[in-house]
N, C-alpha and C positions, 0 to 999 in steps of 0.2 A: 396542230394538235397543241392545248394547254397542258401547262409543265402539272396541273393536280390531274388534269387527268389520264399522264402517262404515270404517273405516282399513283393512282388508283388500280392500276394495271399490272403493275410487278410483281410477278410472282415467281421467276426463277432467273436465272445469272442473263439471259437474252432481254429479257425485258427491264433488269437490271441497267443493262448496259445501256440502251435506249432512251431512259430516264435521263441515264450517268451525261448521253452525250448531248441532250438536249438541256440538262443543265449547264453543261458546257458554253454551248450557245447562247442560251438566255445569259448567263454573265458575261461574252464576248460582246453582247447587245448593249447590255448594260452602260457600259460606257458612253453611248449616244442618248440614251434617256437612263430614264431612274428603275424600271422595271419592277419594284419592289426590292432591289437588294439592299438589305441591312449592314451588310460586313463587306468591306470591298479590300480587306487583307484578308492572307492566307490565317493569319495568328485570331482575328477577329470572326471570322468563317467557323473555325475550331473551335473555338472560344463560345462560340453560342450553339454550335449542335451537340457537344459533348452538356453546357448546361441542360439544354433541351432533353437528353438522354438523360441525366442524373435526375431532372425535377419529375419524369414522368417514368421512370423505369421501362427509358427505352420505348415508349409510347403505350405499356402495357395499362395504363390508367386514361388514354384516351382510345384505347380497345384496341390498338394495333393486336394483332394474334401474334404471342409469340411463336407459335407452327410458321408464320411467313417471314424466317428472319431476311432474305431479299429485300421485303417492303420496310421492313424494319430500318435496314440501312441504307435505304432511297429517302427514308424519311428523316434519318438522320443529318444527311447530305443537304435537303429540304430544306432544315431547319436551319440550316448554318448559314442559307442565305435569309430566311426571315424570322428569325428570334432574336431577341434583344434582351 
């Protein structure tokens, strides 16, 4: 299953951990191909995730529901991968 599909399914602790495991596996596979990772250091990853959170009010301005904080945190991690 694709990361974005798992991301859409996050709604509790178990689905969050499932997504986090898939993100970790995606990162491990990124060394052999690009897989869309914009940030290859923990500093760059966190900088991008924080920048996304600040720019989007933790996704609220992009339609994320504040009642689903598990999904907000999953998107935070995902944006560490893709946000520049």
